N, C-alpha and C positions, 0 to 999 in steps of 0.2 A: 515721534521718531523712535525714541528709546523704548517706549511702550510697545510699539509695533514690533521691534526687534526681539524684545523679551517674549512677546506673544508667539512670534515665529519660532524662537528657540524652544519654547515649551511645546509647540506643535511638533517639532522635529524630535524632541525627547520622547513624546508619545509615539511618533512613528518608529523610533528605535525600539520601544517596548513592543510595539506591534510586530516588528521584524523579528525580535527575539522570540515572541510567542509563535510566529510562523516557523522559525527554526526548530523550536521545541515540538511543534506539531509533527514535523518530519522525523525528529528523533524518537518520538513516542511510537510512530508507525514502525520504525526500524527495530525498536526494542520489542514491540508486541508481536510483529509478524516477520518471520524470516523471509527476506527477499533476495532475489538474484542480483548480481552486480549490475546488469542492464537496468533493472527497475530502480536501483539506487542512483544510477546516473541520471535517469529520467526525473527522479525526485529532486536531485540536486539542481538540475536545469530548471525545473518548475519553481523551486525555491528562489532562484536568482531572477527569474522572470517576474514572480510575484513581488519580490523586493524592489525591482526596478520600477514596476508599475506603481507601487505605493509611493516611492520617492518622487517619480516624475509627476504623478497626480498631485501630490502635496506641493511640490515646487510651483506648478502652474496654478493651482487653485489658491494657495495662500500667499504666494509672492510673485504672481504674474510672470513666472518663468525665470526670474532673476535668481542666480545661484550665489549664495554667500557662504563663506567658510564656516560661520557659526552654525549653519544648518547641519553640516556633516559632523561637527563637534556635538551637536545636540543628538543626532542619531547614534553616534558612538556612546555617548553618556547614557542614552535610553537603553541601548542593548546591554551595556555593562551593568546598569542598575537592575534590569530584568534578570540577567543571568546570575548575578550575585545574590539578589534578594528573593526572587520568586521561582525561578526555573526549577530548582530541585523539588519543590513541593508540587508544582504543576505536573512534572514528569511522574513523580511517585504516585500521585492520586490518579492520574489518567491511565498509567500502566496497570495499576491495581484494578481500576474500573473495567478496563478492556479485558484483563484476564478473568475477572469475575463473570463478565458477559460471555466470554468464550466458554467458560465452564458450564454456564446455564444453557447455552445454545448447543453444547456438545451432545447432551442427552437427546433432544428431539432430532438433531441431525443424524446421530447414530441410529436412532429408531427408524427414521426415514430411509436410510441406506439399507438397513436390514429388511424393511418391507419391499424395497425395490429389488433387492437380491432374491427374496422369496418369490415375488410375483413375476419377475422377468428373467433374471440370470439363471436361476436354478432350472426352470423349465427348458430354457434354450440349451443349457449345458447337458441336460438329460437327453434332449433330442439329438444333439451332436454326438454324444457318447454312443447312443444306440445306432446311429447311422454308421459310425466308425466300426462298431462291432459287426454290423451286417456286411460292410465292405470287406472286413477281414475274413469273415466266414465265406464270402463269395471268392475271395482271393485264394483261400485254402483249397477250394474245389477245382479251380482252374489254374493252369500254368501258361506262360506266354511262350509260344513257339513261332519263330519267324514273323513276329509282329502281330500275331493273332492269338486269342485265348482259346485253349482247348481243355476239355475235361480231363482230369487225371485218370 
């Protein structure tokens, strides 16, 4: 009986560590990528849904759906241990890794954008500018009198 409760306590400490890691995942996303408030609200909602699923799954799988106080104590201790001991390093390493990847990907993405501009946007803008010039030239030759265009 006591062994089973100690085992369950350890399982829920590990669940707390997993929840802390999930929390840090969303923190890393917010640090690495600037998001709008609506996206932040969605991330918060998603975090709580994931946390609820983790806890409900663990309660049903490891304790047949019985809720005990020490389970929540284990989760709190797990989250606290994770935040105090590991969180700072996980965030620092992952934010550095993401910014390194962003720098590496920035070069091919910028090159791709320049190619797209050269192949599509410049020719289209060239055509539009020439059409506008032709329309202005035509407008200079004609004036509008009583709803119809007549030559000057």
